[in-house]
All heavy atoms as an XYZ file, in Angstrom:
926
protein
N      -9.264      0.664     18.484
C      -8.692     -0.220     17.475
C      -8.516      0.562     16.176
O      -9.437      1.223     15.707
C      -9.609     -1.422     17.231
C      -9.054     -2.427     16.247
C      -8.094     -3.404     16.904
O      -8.026     -3.468     18.138
N      -7.354     -4.146     16.132
N      -7.343      0.453     15.617
C      -7.057      1.110     14.341
C      -7.450      0.184     13.206
O      -7.264     -1.036     13.280
C      -5.564      1.465     14.250
C      -5.198      1.931     12.857
C      -5.209      2.538     15.289
N      -7.996      0.749     12.160
C      -8.338     -0.015     10.969
C      -7.693      0.608      9.753
O      -7.607      1.834      9.634
C      -9.850     -0.054     10.774
C     -10.588     -0.943     11.739
C     -12.040     -1.117     11.371
O     -12.696     -0.184     10.940
N     -12.549     -2.323     11.548
N      -7.250     -0.263      8.838
C      -6.757      0.168      7.539
C      -7.709     -0.394      6.494
O      -7.909     -1.615      6.433
C      -5.341     -0.345      7.281
C      -4.254      0.047      8.278
C      -2.900     -0.510      7.824
C      -4.177      1.542      8.454
N      -8.286      0.484      5.691
C      -9.245      0.045      4.688
C      -8.708      0.396      3.305
O      -8.475      1.570      3.003
C     -10.616      0.712      4.900
C     -11.588      0.269      3.815
C     -11.158      0.350      6.287
N      -8.513     -0.647      2.502
C      -7.967     -0.483      1.164
C      -9.075     -0.453      0.127
O     -10.145     -1.028      0.315
C      -7.013     -1.626      0.835
C      -5.844     -1.750      1.770
C      -5.584     -3.181      2.189
O      -6.567     -3.949      2.212
O      -4.436     -3.529      2.501
N      -8.780      0.173     -0.999
C      -9.700      0.170     -2.133
C      -8.905      0.412     -3.403
O      -7.745      0.852     -3.350
C     -10.777      1.251     -1.966
O     -10.188      2.536     -1.898
N      -9.539      0.103     -4.540
C      -8.939      0.433     -5.816
C      -8.400     -0.740     -6.618
O      -7.944     -0.547     -7.746
N      -8.427     -1.936     -6.064
C      -7.951     -3.070     -6.832
C      -8.906     -3.441     -7.944
O      -9.995     -2.881     -8.064
N      -8.487     -4.402     -8.770
C      -9.350     -4.847     -9.849
C      -8.579     -5.518    -10.951
O      -7.409     -5.885    -10.787
N      -9.256     -5.679    -12.074
C      -8.686     -6.313    -13.258
C      -8.294     -5.233    -14.260
O      -9.099     -4.341    -14.563
C      -9.699     -7.265    -13.878
C      -9.337     -7.890    -15.220
C      -8.132     -8.808    -15.074
C     -10.540     -8.658    -15.780
N      -7.081     -5.336    -14.774
C      -6.602     -4.355    -15.743
C      -5.752     -5.071    -16.779
O      -5.121     -6.088    -16.482
C      -5.806     -3.241    -15.029
C      -4.547     -3.794    -14.371
C      -5.482     -2.100    -15.966
N      -5.741     -4.537    -17.980
C      -4.931     -5.129    -19.035
C      -3.469     -4.731    -18.875
O      -3.161     -3.679    -18.284
C      -5.441     -4.672    -20.398
C      -6.796     -5.219    -20.768
C      -7.193     -4.873    -22.191
O      -6.636     -3.949    -22.793
N      -8.143     -5.606    -22.737
N      -2.553     -5.536    -19.388
C      -1.135     -5.153    -19.358
C      -0.929     -3.774    -19.975
O      -1.525     -3.444    -21.008
C      -0.469     -6.251    -20.194
C      -1.368     -7.427    -20.032
C      -2.760     -6.870    -19.985
N      -0.089     -2.988    -19.320
C       0.140     -1.618    -19.752
C      -0.800     -0.618    -19.140
O      -0.587      0.606    -19.273
N      -1.819     -1.091    -18.471
C      -2.801     -0.203    -17.868
C      -2.366      0.329    -16.516
O      -1.243      0.083    -16.052
N      -3.278      1.057    -15.891
C      -2.984      1.708    -14.608
C      -4.088      1.437    -13.602
O      -5.249      1.229    -13.969
C      -2.845      3.225    -14.796
O      -1.793      3.559    -15.665
N      -3.702      1.456    -12.338
C      -4.636      1.386    -11.225
C      -4.105      2.270    -10.110
O      -2.892      2.472     -9.996
C      -4.792     -0.040    -10.689
C      -5.680     -1.024    -11.429
C      -5.581     -2.402    -10.770
C      -7.123     -0.564    -11.455
N      -5.023      2.742     -9.285
C      -4.626      3.513     -8.117
C      -5.251      2.895     -6.872
O      -6.474      2.800     -6.773
C      -5.079      4.965     -8.241
C      -4.528      5.887     -7.140
C      -5.242      7.202     -7.157
N      -4.561      8.225     -6.379
C      -5.170      9.240     -5.802
N      -6.480      9.367     -5.910
N      -4.482     10.147     -5.121
N      -4.401      2.459     -5.966
C      -4.864      1.908     -4.695
C      -4.874      3.002     -3.634
O      -4.025      3.885     -3.636
C      -3.958      0.765     -4.240
C      -3.732     -0.378     -5.219
C      -2.847     -1.448     -4.563
C      -5.031     -0.969     -5.691
N      -5.847      2.887     -2.746
C      -5.937      3.804     -1.611
C      -6.040      3.007     -0.328
O      -6.575      1.894     -0.316
C      -7.176      4.703     -1.733
O      -7.154      5.465     -2.908
N      -5.542      3.583      0.751
C      -5.633      2.949      2.060
C      -5.806      4.036      3.105
O      -4.932      4.897      3.258
C      -4.387      2.131      2.352
S      -4.299      1.490      4.037
N      -6.923      3.993      3.800
C      -7.217      4.988      4.827
C      -7.129      4.365      6.209
O      -7.735      3.313      6.458
C      -8.600      5.580      4.604
N      -6.389      5.015      7.086
C      -6.264      4.560      8.469
C      -7.210      5.354      9.351
O      -7.303      6.585      9.232
C      -4.829      4.735      8.953
N      -7.902      4.644     10.235
C      -8.833      5.312     11.138
C      -8.714      4.708     12.531
O      -8.257      3.582     12.686
C     -10.268      5.177     10.627
O     -10.645      3.822     10.573
N      -9.150      5.476     13.521
C      -9.057      5.029     14.905
C      -8.326      6.057     15.734
O      -8.119      7.194     15.313
N      -7.894      5.631     16.914
C      -7.250      6.551     17.845
C      -5.759      6.628     17.551
O      -4.933      6.018     18.228
C      -7.525      6.109     19.265
C      -9.032      6.078     19.600
C      -9.273      5.633     21.022
N      -8.719      6.596     21.971
C      -8.438      6.303     23.241
N      -8.648      5.088     23.703
N      -7.939      7.233     24.035
N      -5.448      7.384     16.531
C      -4.079      7.485     16.026
C      -3.473      8.805     16.479
O      -4.029      9.869     16.210
C      -4.067      7.405     14.480
C      -4.667      6.077     14.012
C      -2.643      7.570     13.964
C      -4.921      6.021     12.525
N      -2.331      8.722     17.136
C      -1.599      9.932     17.506
C      -0.749     10.412     16.350
O      -0.730     11.602     16.019
C      -0.708      9.698     18.722
C      -1.418      9.786     20.046
C      -0.897      9.149     21.171
C      -2.591     10.510     20.199
C      -1.541      9.223     22.398
C      -3.233     10.586     21.418
C      -2.706      9.946     22.505
O      -3.342     10.029     23.713
N      -0.040      9.498     15.761
C       0.818      9.859     14.640
C       1.148      8.608     13.846
O       1.076      7.492     14.360
C       2.111     10.523     15.130
O       2.857      9.637     15.935
N       1.518      8.813     12.597
C       1.888      7.710     11.710
C       3.324      7.917     11.263
O       3.656      8.944     10.673
C       0.951      7.627     10.500
C      -0.480      7.366     10.966
C       1.415      6.519      9.562
C      -1.487      7.318      9.829
N       4.169      6.958     11.569
C       5.569      7.049     11.167
C       5.735      6.710      9.692
O       6.463      7.400      8.969
C       6.429      6.117     12.016
C       6.600      6.583     13.437
C       5.883      5.994     14.470
C       7.487      7.609     13.754
C       6.041      6.427     15.778
C       7.645      8.045     15.060
C       6.917      7.448     16.066
O       7.068      7.882     17.360
N       5.100      5.648      9.270
C       5.252      5.244      7.886
C       4.025      4.461      7.442
O       3.325      3.860      8.262
C       6.505      4.396      7.688
O       6.396      3.179      8.380
N       3.779      4.519      6.150
C       2.737      3.708      5.533
C       3.308      3.124      4.257
O       4.167      3.749      3.614
C       1.484      4.525      5.221
C       0.802      5.093      6.451
S      -0.780      5.905      6.075
C      -1.864      4.485      5.907
N       2.837      1.952      3.911
C       3.386      1.330      2.733
C       2.491      0.250      2.170
O       1.384      0.018      2.658
N       3.018     -0.388      1.141
C       2.293     -1.437      0.442
C       3.191     -2.655      0.265
O       4.360     -2.522     -0.113
C       1.849     -0.954     -0.945
C       0.846      0.138     -0.890
C       1.086      1.483     -0.886
C      -0.582     -0.008     -0.823
N      -0.094      2.171     -0.819
C      -1.140      1.287     -0.786
C      -1.441     -1.093     -0.806
C      -2.509      1.517     -0.716
C      -2.794     -0.874     -0.748
C      -3.326      0.424     -0.699
N       2.623     -3.812      0.556
C       3.245     -5.088      0.272
C       2.320     -5.829     -0.690
O       1.163     -5.466     -0.856
C       3.406     -5.917      1.553
C       4.565     -5.496      2.429
C       4.535     -4.289      3.132
C       5.684     -6.312      2.570
C       5.599     -3.915      3.940
C       6.746     -5.944      3.383
C       6.700     -4.738      4.068
O       7.745     -4.369      4.857
N       2.837     -6.867     -1.286
C       2.006     -7.723     -2.133
C       2.413     -9.170     -1.982
O       3.554     -9.473     -1.624
C       2.099     -7.288     -3.604
C       3.437     -7.524     -4.260
C       3.439     -6.933     -5.677
N       4.715     -7.153     -6.348
C       5.016     -6.628     -7.531
N       4.133     -5.865     -8.176
N       6.193     -6.872     -8.084
N       1.449    -10.027     -2.270
C       1.711    -11.462     -2.208
C       1.013    -12.144     -3.373
O      -0.211    -12.102     -3.490
C       1.226    -12.046     -0.881
C       1.631    -13.488     -0.679
C       1.432    -13.957      0.752
O       0.677    -13.369      1.517
N       2.127    -15.011      1.129
N       1.827    -12.756     -4.214
C       1.312    -13.508     -5.340
C       1.130    -14.969     -4.913
O       1.785    -15.422     -3.960
C       2.276    -13.411     -6.515
N       0.279    -15.724     -5.604
C       0.063    -17.121     -5.239
C       1.369    -17.904     -5.223
O       2.155    -17.834     -6.169
C      -0.872    -17.626     -6.339
C      -1.586    -16.410     -6.810
C      -0.588    -15.298     -6.709
N       1.604    -18.616     -4.134
C       2.793    -19.440     -4.015
C       4.068    -18.692     -3.709
O       5.153    -19.289     -3.687
N       3.956    -17.399     -3.471
C       5.145    -16.597     -3.193
C       5.030    -15.919     -1.835
O       3.946    -15.782     -1.278
C       5.356    -15.549     -4.285
C       5.671    -16.130     -5.650
C       6.041    -15.042     -6.641
C       6.439    -15.622     -7.969
N       6.828    -14.569     -8.946
N       6.181    -15.472     -1.334
C       6.184    -14.760     -0.065
C       5.718    -13.322     -0.260
O       5.831    -12.746     -1.356
C       7.604    -14.766      0.525
C       8.052    -16.116      1.041
C       9.369    -16.035      1.798
O      10.195    -15.171      1.521
N       9.559    -16.920      2.761
N       5.218    -12.755      0.811
C       4.826    -11.350      0.777
C       6.084    -10.497      0.628
O       7.101    -10.747      1.282
C       4.076    -10.978      2.066
C       3.404     -9.638      2.026
C       2.540     -9.407      3.259
N       1.432    -10.359      3.338
C       0.447    -10.260      4.217
N       0.430     -9.249      5.087
N      -0.506    -11.161      4.245
N       6.013     -9.500     -0.244
C       7.165     -8.667     -0.499
C       6.794     -7.186     -0.445
O       5.662     -6.799     -0.747
C       7.764     -8.966     -1.887
C       6.834     -8.683     -3.043
C       7.491     -8.852     -4.392
O       8.693     -9.162     -4.455
O       6.785     -8.658     -5.410
N       7.779     -6.371     -0.070
C       7.577     -4.935     -0.038
C       7.469     -4.394     -1.457
O       8.263     -4.761     -2.331
C       8.750     -4.257      0.673
C       8.751     -2.725      0.638
C       7.633     -2.173      1.500
C      10.097     -2.182      1.105
N       6.496     -3.529     -1.665
C       6.350     -2.846     -2.937
C       6.876     -1.411     -2.826
O       7.736     -0.990     -3.593
C       4.874     -2.816     -3.379
C       4.724     -2.035     -4.680
C       4.345     -4.230     -3.541
N       6.353     -0.681     -1.859
C       6.752      0.716     -1.681
C       6.404      1.150     -0.268
O       5.466      0.639      0.341
C       6.057      1.615     -2.686
N       7.195      2.097      0.234
C       6.953      2.596      1.576
C       7.343      4.054      1.651
O       8.295      4.476      0.983
C       7.770      1.787      2.589
C       7.371      2.008      4.028
C       7.964      0.926      4.921
O       9.096      0.510      4.728
N       7.194      0.477      5.880
N       6.587      4.822      2.451
C       6.898      6.228      2.630
C       6.803      6.603      4.094
O       5.858      6.185      4.775
N       7.769      7.380      4.597
C       7.709      7.762      6.010
C       7.221      9.196      6.170
O       6.937      9.891      5.183
C       9.062      7.541      6.693
C      10.138      8.493      6.195
O       9.850      9.502      5.576
N      11.397      8.157      6.482
N       7.124      9.624      7.403
C       6.556     10.937      7.700
C       7.440     12.086      7.232
O       6.985     13.227      7.158
C       6.288     11.066      9.202
O       7.482     10.853      9.932
N       8.709     11.791      6.919
C       9.625     12.823      6.407
C       9.592     12.918      4.894
O      10.353     13.688      4.306
C      11.056     12.524      6.857
C      11.209     12.640      8.365
O      10.625     13.516      8.991
N      11.978     11.738      8.955
N       8.746     12.103      4.276
C       8.650     12.154      2.829
C       9.627     11.254      2.109
O       9.705     11.270      0.879
N      10.383     10.471      2.869
C      11.333      9.550      2.252
C      10.595      8.302      1.787
O       9.805      7.731      2.539
C      12.448      9.182      3.244
C      13.224     10.447      3.630
C      13.378      8.139      2.637
C      14.234     10.227      4.730
N      10.860      7.911      0.564
C      10.192      6.741      0.001
C      11.218      5.717     -0.460
O      12.368      6.064     -0.764
C       9.320      7.140     -1.196
O      10.134      7.776     -2.188
C       8.218      8.094     -0.778
N      10.800      4.477     -0.502
C      11.626      3.442     -1.125
C      10.724      2.457     -1.849
O       9.564      2.257     -1.466
C      12.537      2.743     -0.111
C      11.774      1.950      0.914
O      11.090      2.515      1.742
N      11.867      0.633      0.845
N      11.263      1.895     -2.900
C      10.518      1.011     -3.780
C      11.314     -0.267     -4.031
O      12.551     -0.258     -4.021
C      10.274      1.685     -5.140
C       9.438      2.935     -5.080
C      10.031      4.184     -4.871
C       8.059      2.889     -5.262
C       9.270      5.334     -4.819
C       7.283      4.038     -5.220
C       7.903      5.244     -5.000
O       7.132      6.396     -4.956
N      10.590     -1.317     -4.310
C      11.274     -2.516     -4.763
C      11.777     -2.257     -6.177
O      11.203     -1.465     -6.925
C      10.340     -3.717     -4.737
O       9.393     -3.638     -5.766
N      12.845     -2.919     -6.540
C      13.426     -2.706     -7.871
C      12.439     -3.050     -8.982
O      12.470     -2.456    -10.051
C      14.685     -3.554     -8.030
C      15.839     -3.025     -7.200
O      15.794     -1.848     -6.792
O      16.786     -3.800     -6.961
N      11.552     -3.979     -8.719
C      10.631     -4.441     -9.762
C       9.565     -3.406    -10.120
O       8.935     -3.531    -11.173
C       9.958     -5.740     -9.321
O       9.188     -5.537     -8.155
N       9.360     -2.401     -9.271
C       8.314     -1.415     -9.554
C       8.856     -0.007     -9.733
O       8.093      0.911    -10.065
C       7.230     -1.411     -8.455
C       6.679     -2.813     -8.225
C       7.751     -0.809     -7.159
N      10.142      0.178     -9.517
C      10.721      1.518     -9.668
C      10.458      2.077    -11.057
O      10.629      1.380    -12.055
C      12.231      1.475     -9.408
C      12.613      1.472     -7.952
C      14.133      1.452     -7.779
C      14.493      1.407     -6.305
N      15.956      1.301     -6.093
N      10.040      3.335    -11.088
C       9.753      3.984    -12.357
C       8.351      3.734    -12.873
O       7.903      4.399    -13.817
N       7.643      2.792    -12.257
C       6.269      2.496    -12.698
C       5.238      2.821    -11.610
O       4.121      3.233    -11.927
C       6.140      1.018    -13.071
C       7.058      0.582    -14.199
C       6.734     -0.841    -14.648
N       6.949     -1.835    -13.589
C       6.010     -2.652    -13.133
N       4.784     -2.608    -13.618
N       6.303     -3.536    -12.182
N       5.602      2.609    -10.361
C       4.684      2.835     -9.235
C       5.128      4.078     -8.466
O       6.324      4.356     -8.348
C       4.685      1.657     -8.275
C       4.078      0.392     -8.817
C       3.748      0.240    -10.149
C       3.830     -0.672     -7.951
C       3.190     -0.922    -10.632
C       3.265     -1.846     -8.419
C       2.961     -1.972     -9.767
N       4.150      4.783     -7.919
C       4.433      5.950     -7.095
C       3.592      5.903     -5.829
O       2.362      5.761     -5.911
C       4.132      7.254     -7.847
O       4.889      7.300     -9.059
C       4.493      8.459     -6.993
N       4.250      6.015     -4.686
C       3.544      6.066     -3.420
C       3.417      7.518     -2.970
O       4.349      8.314     -3.151
C       4.257      5.215     -2.336
C       3.384      5.093     -1.080
C       5.633      5.772     -2.005
C       3.912      4.071     -0.073
N       2.265      7.846     -2.404
C       2.055      9.195     -1.894
C       1.146      9.127     -0.679
O       0.456      8.131     -0.468
C       1.454     10.103     -2.967
O       0.205      9.619     -3.393
N       1.196     10.189      0.118
C       0.387     10.219      1.337
C      -0.352     11.532      1.450
O       0.145     12.582      1.036
C       1.278     10.031      2.576
C       1.748      8.632      2.804
C       2.711      8.544      3.971
N       2.132      9.006      5.229
C       2.791      8.984      6.384
N       4.032      8.543      6.434
N       2.222      9.415      7.499
N      -1.540     11.448      2.036
C      -2.283     12.630      2.449
C      -2.359     12.550      3.973
O      -3.186     11.820      4.524
C      -3.677     12.646      1.828
C      -4.449     13.921      2.173
O      -4.112     14.579      3.175
O      -5.391     14.237      1.448
N      -1.466     13.269      4.634
C      -1.376     13.171      6.089
C      -2.610     13.716      6.788
O      -2.921     13.317      7.913
C      -0.127     13.885      6.597
C       1.149     13.207      6.134
O       1.203     11.981      6.039
N       2.174     13.986      5.837
N      -3.319     14.621      6.134
C      -4.528     15.172      6.746
C      -5.648     14.135      6.798
O      -6.577     14.254      7.595
C      -5.020     16.413      5.983
O      -5.408     16.023      4.665
C      -3.929     17.456      5.893
N      -5.542     13.132      5.938
C      -6.571     12.093      5.878
C      -6.051     10.734      6.339
O      -6.773      9.735      6.255
C      -7.106     11.967      4.448
C      -7.787     13.212      3.921
C      -8.276     12.993      2.497
C      -8.959     14.240      1.956
N      -9.429     14.049      0.545
N      -4.805     10.693      6.804
C      -4.183      9.411      7.188
C      -4.348      8.367      6.083
O      -4.698      7.211      6.332
C      -4.785      8.879      8.497
C      -4.330      9.677      9.700
O      -3.306     10.361      9.668
N      -5.079      9.609     10.781
N      -4.091      8.798      4.881
C      -4.315      7.945      3.706
C      -3.041      7.847      2.880
O      -2.318      8.828      2.715
C      -5.451      8.517      2.848
O      -6.654      8.536      3.625
C      -5.678      7.657      1.614
N      -2.805      6.647      2.379
C      -1.685      6.407      1.483
C      -2.230      5.879      0.164
O      -3.231      5.174      0.120
C      -0.672      5.408      2.101
C      -1.291      4.020      2.293
C       0.590      5.317      1.270
N      -1.576      6.276     -0.915
C      -1.984      5.881     -2.257
C      -0.826      5.156     -2.950
O       0.345      5.407     -2.660
C      -2.356      7.107     -3.093
C      -3.416      7.983     -2.453
C      -3.050      9.094     -1.701
C      -4.765      7.685     -2.593
C      -4.006      9.902     -1.107
C      -5.732      8.487     -1.998
C      -5.338      9.583     -1.259
O      -6.292     10.374     -0.657
N      -1.187      4.313     -3.888
C      -0.192      3.674     -4.737
C      -0.693      3.793     -6.170
O      -1.649      3.133     -6.557
C       0.014      2.206     -4.355
C       1.130      1.504     -5.118
C       2.493      2.089     -4.726
C       1.115     -0.007     -4.858
N      -0.036      4.662     -6.922
C      -0.348      4.813     -8.344
C       0.501      3.801     -9.108
O       1.741      3.837     -9.025
C      -0.039      6.226     -8.827
C      -0.297      6.439    -10.302
C      -1.766      6.332    -10.669
O      -2.625      6.860     -9.970
N      -2.048      5.650    -11.762
N      -0.164      2.911     -9.806
C       0.527      1.839    -10.527
C       0.312      2.031    -12.018
O      -0.834      1.955    -12.495
C      -0.010      0.476    -10.078
C       0.078      0.263     -8.577
S      -0.419     -1.397     -8.063
C      -2.152     -1.358     -8.475
N       1.384      2.288    -12.728
C       1.335      2.472    -14.179
C       2.118      1.360    -14.874
O       2.926      0.670    -14.249
C       1.930      3.831    -14.552
C       1.161      4.992    -13.953
O      -0.064      4.926    -13.759
N       1.859      6.074    -13.648
N       1.884      1.234    -16.164
C       2.589      0.236    -16.979
C       2.547     -1.139    -16.314
O       3.567     -1.819    -16.186
C       4.039      0.673    -17.202
O       4.104      1.929    -17.823
N       1.374     -1.528    -15.901
C       1.226     -2.781    -15.165
C       1.566     -3.985    -16.029
O       1.297     -3.995    -17.250
C      -0.183     -2.900    -14.607
C      -0.416     -2.059    -13.342
C      -1.902     -1.827    -13.123
C       0.204     -2.740    -12.140
N       2.145     -4.989    -15.381
C       2.569     -6.210    -16.038
C       1.852     -7.400    -15.406
O       1.447     -7.321    -14.241
C       4.075     -6.401    -15.879
C       4.916     -5.237    -16.368
C       6.388     -5.470    -16.048
C       7.250     -4.305    -16.496
N       8.682     -4.511    -16.177
N       1.726     -8.493    -16.113
C       1.089     -9.683    -15.510
C       1.770    -10.104    -14.210
O       1.086    -10.589    -13.291
C       1.244    -10.741    -16.608
C       1.258     -9.949    -17.876
C       1.993     -8.690    -17.551
N       3.055     -9.913    -14.106
C       3.768    -10.301    -12.883
C       3.461     -9.393    -11.690
O       3.897     -9.662    -10.578
C       5.286    -10.356    -13.115
C       5.867     -9.127    -13.762
C       6.036     -9.303    -15.268
O       5.092     -9.816    -15.918
O       7.089     -8.887    -15.798
N       2.715     -8.317    -11.926
C       2.257     -7.478    -10.812
C       0.995     -8.044    -10.157
O       0.545     -7.518     -9.131
C       1.971     -6.050    -11.288
C       3.211     -5.317    -11.763
O       4.252     -5.434    -11.088
O       3.131     -4.635    -12.807
N       0.446     -9.082    -10.745
C      -0.758     -9.698    -10.193
C      -0.480    -10.254     -8.799
O       0.456    -11.024     -8.602
C      -1.247    -10.833    -11.104
O      -1.641    -10.271    -12.364
C      -2.426    -11.566    -10.488
N      -1.281     -9.809     -7.845
C      -1.079    -10.205     -6.448
C      -2.177     -9.594     -5.600
O      -2.943     -8.741     -6.079
C       0.287     -9.738     -5.944
N      -2.226    -10.027     -4.354
C      -3.022     -9.314     -3.361
C      -2.121     -8.236     -2.756
O      -1.008     -8.542     -2.307
C      -3.548    -10.251     -2.265
C      -4.315     -9.456     -1.210
C      -4.435    -11.327     -2.870
N      -2.593     -7.026     -2.756
C      -1.824     -5.899     -2.241
C      -2.334     -5.529     -0.850
O      -3.534     -5.340     -0.648
C      -1.939     -4.709     -3.189
C      -1.092     -4.873     -4.423
C      -1.409     -5.827     -5.387
C       0.048     -4.097     -4.627
C      -0.617     -6.010     -6.512
C       0.848     -4.254     -5.756
C       0.497     -5.217     -6.692
O       1.302     -5.382     -7.804
N      -1.389     -5.416      0.078
C      -1.719     -5.116      1.473
C      -1.134     -3.768      1.878
O       0.044     -3.497      1.631
C      -1.150     -6.188      2.401
C      -1.728     -7.558      2.199
C      -1.137     -8.464      1.327
C      -2.874     -7.959      2.897
C      -1.650     -9.729      1.146
C      -3.399     -9.228      2.713
C      -2.782    -10.098      1.833
O      -3.311    -11.359      1.657
N      -1.949     -2.995      2.525
C      -1.490     -1.738      3.101
C      -0.971     -2.012      4.515
O      -1.502     -2.881      5.222
C      -2.675     -0.781      3.161
S      -2.371      0.760      4.041
N       0.044     -1.278      4.913
C       0.574     -1.400      6.258
C       0.904     -0.024      6.814
O       1.212      0.898      6.055
C       1.825     -2.310      6.273
O       2.276     -2.460      7.616
C       2.950     -1.704      5.451
N       0.798      0.095      8.127
C       1.122      1.362      8.784
C       1.851      1.090     10.086
O       1.475      0.189     10.846
C      -0.142      2.164      9.051
N       2.887      1.879     10.332
C       3.619      1.861     11.604
C       3.267      3.177     12.290
O       3.615      4.253     11.779
C       5.122      1.754     11.350
C       5.930      1.711     12.596
N       5.826      0.699     13.529
C       6.875      2.563     13.072
C       6.663      0.933     14.515
N       7.308      2.053     14.274
N       2.541      3.068     13.406
C       1.955      4.270     13.979
C       1.956      4.235     15.500
O       2.341      3.219     16.112
C       0.521      4.434     13.448
C      -0.417      3.212     13.576
C      -1.039      3.110     14.946
C      -1.499      3.271     12.497
N       1.554      5.355     16.072
C       1.376      5.448     17.524
C      -0.119      5.497     17.791
O      -0.805      6.422     17.344
C       2.070      6.688     18.106
C       1.800      6.768     19.612
C       3.565      6.638     17.844
N      -0.598      4.488     18.530
C      -2.019      4.387     18.847
C      -2.248      4.768     20.297
O      -1.465      4.392     21.177
C      -2.503      2.960     18.612
C      -4.000      2.761     18.876
C      -4.430      1.321     18.660
O      -3.574      0.482     18.329
O      -5.639      1.056     18.829
N      -3.318      5.502     20.559
C      -3.640      5.914     21.919
C      -3.744      4.698     22.833
O      -4.369      3.701     22.479
C      -4.953      6.681     21.915
N      -3.106      4.781     23.998
C      -3.105      3.755     25.042
C      -2.234      2.538     24.727
O      -2.036      1.680     25.588
C      -4.518      3.245     25.350
C      -5.431      4.347     25.859
O      -4.917      5.280     26.517
O      -6.638      4.281     25.596
N      -1.734      2.435     23.512
C      -0.953      1.254     23.136
C       0.452      1.576     22.672
O       1.312      0.712     22.635
C      -1.676      0.457     22.045
C      -2.943     -0.201     22.509
C      -4.185      0.394     22.291
C      -2.910     -1.418     23.188
C      -5.342     -0.199     22.722
C      -4.075     -2.018     23.623
C      -5.279     -1.403     23.380
O      -6.439     -1.989     23.816
N       0.687      2.830     22.259
C       2.009      3.172     21.775
C       2.209      2.730     20.336
O       1.271      2.619     19.558
N       3.480      2.452     20.022
C       3.822      2.078     18.652
C       3.270      0.707     18.313
O       3.450     -0.259     19.059
C       5.337      2.053     18.472
C       5.986      3.416     18.409
C       7.353      3.304     17.802
N       8.055      4.557     17.748
C       9.102      4.783     16.965
N       9.540      3.832     16.174
N       9.707      5.944     16.969
N       2.618      0.629     17.139
C       2.080     -0.640     16.683
C       2.119     -0.682     15.161
O       2.171      0.351     14.490
C       0.624     -0.826     17.143
C       0.449     -0.791     18.636
C      -0.943     -1.224     19.028
N      -1.055     -2.681     19.088
C      -2.159     -3.302     19.442
N      -3.256     -2.617     19.723
N      -2.203     -4.620     19.497
N       2.068     -1.889     14.655
C       1.980     -2.114     13.216
C       0.601     -2.665     12.884
O       0.112     -3.574     13.574
C       3.047     -3.097     12.741
C       4.437     -2.519     12.843
O       4.604     -1.320     12.529
O       5.355     -3.245     13.243
N       0.020     -2.155     11.822
C      -1.280     -2.622     11.379
C      -1.239     -2.969      9.901
O      -0.450     -2.399      9.133
C      -2.356     -1.547     11.615
C      -2.868     -1.511     13.020
C      -2.304     -0.660     13.964
C      -3.907     -2.350     13.419
C      -2.771     -0.632     15.263
C      -4.372     -2.331     14.720
C      -3.793     -1.478     15.631
O      -4.249     -1.466     16.931
N      -2.110     -3.913      9.539
C      -2.235     -4.365      8.147
C      -3.682     -4.236      7.702
O      -4.609     -4.455      8.491
C      -1.796     -5.815      8.001
C      -0.336     -6.028      8.196
C       0.316     -6.181      9.384
C       0.666     -6.104      7.181
N       1.661     -6.345      9.169
C       1.898     -6.315      7.824
C       0.639     -6.028      5.787
C       3.096     -6.434      7.124
C       1.826     -6.153      5.095
C       3.039     -6.347      5.748
N      -3.857     -3.925      6.410
C      -5.174     -3.952      5.827
C      -5.571     -5.371      5.452
O      -4.793     -6.313      5.596
N      -6.784     -5.508      4.932
C      -7.310     -6.832      4.608
C      -6.839     -7.326      3.257
O      -6.991     -8.504      2.948
C      -8.851     -6.796      4.639
C      -9.512     -6.201      3.403
C      -9.451     -4.691      3.345
O      -8.932     -4.027      4.243
N     -10.000     -4.123      2.279
N      -6.279     -6.440      2.462
C      -5.778     -6.825      1.150
C      -6.764     -6.512      0.044
O      -7.981     -6.594      0.237
N      -6.229     -6.173     -1.120
C      -7.057     -5.931     -2.301
C      -6.403     -6.601     -3.495
O      -5.184     -6.506     -3.684
C      -7.267     -4.421     -2.535
O      -8.180     -4.226     -3.619
C      -5.972     -3.687     -2.845
N      -7.195     -7.291     -4.280
C      -6.677     -8.076     -5.404
C      -6.411     -7.182     -6.609
O      -7.272     -6.393     -7.007
C      -7.664     -9.172     -5.801
C      -7.246     -9.999     -7.001
C      -6.067    -10.908     -6.707
O      -6.015    -11.575     -5.684
N      -5.087    -10.919     -7.618
N      -5.231     -7.337     -7.174
C      -4.878     -6.686     -8.441
C      -4.549     -7.794     -9.430
O      -3.672     -8.621     -9.171
C      -3.678     -5.736     -8.271
C      -3.204     -5.241     -9.641
C      -4.052     -4.560     -7.377
N      -5.252     -7.809    -10.543
C      -5.028     -8.814    -11.585
C      -4.728     -8.107    -12.887
O      -5.515     -7.262    -13.335
C      -6.253     -9.717    -11.755
O      -6.561    -10.349    -10.502
C      -6.000    -10.786    -12.806
N      -3.588     -8.443    -13.453
C      -3.174     -7.856    -14.730
C      -3.211     -8.959    -15.776
O      -2.400     -9.890    -15.750
C      -1.772     -7.244    -14.636
C      -1.422     -6.534    -15.951
C      -1.673     -6.284    -13.465
N      -4.154     -8.845    -16.681
C      -4.356     -9.905    -17.655
C      -5.098     -9.362    -18.864
O      -5.927     -8.464    -18.747
C      -5.146    -11.048    -17.034
O      -5.455    -12.028    -18.001
N      -4.796     -9.934    -20.015
C      -5.508     -9.560    -21.235
C      -6.675    -10.516    -21.475
O      -7.434    -10.350    -22.434
C      -4.564     -9.550    -22.425
O      -3.909    -10.797    -22.546
């Protein structure tokens, strides 16, 4: 069983920064892509940023220029550096991975979520 474990959420003032981490563990052959989604209260889950194994990244328009996604392939870990945070960034942030798991092939996995609150 593959697990995604997130860390780094918390409370930050507007304009501040946070860095989220997500480490994948288990019987992983390869990871095609890893990314971050978020869900605010009363809203649908939305893509924040995603990066594939070729280094191609994409971001939602609302975070472009403020958030940066990066990966450490040696550690099966993805990071989300969030700068210039705004109250509207408040949400539960979920890590996701599209990978090849031993005995199961291609699968999608989600982390448990980490709360990010931007408030003064």
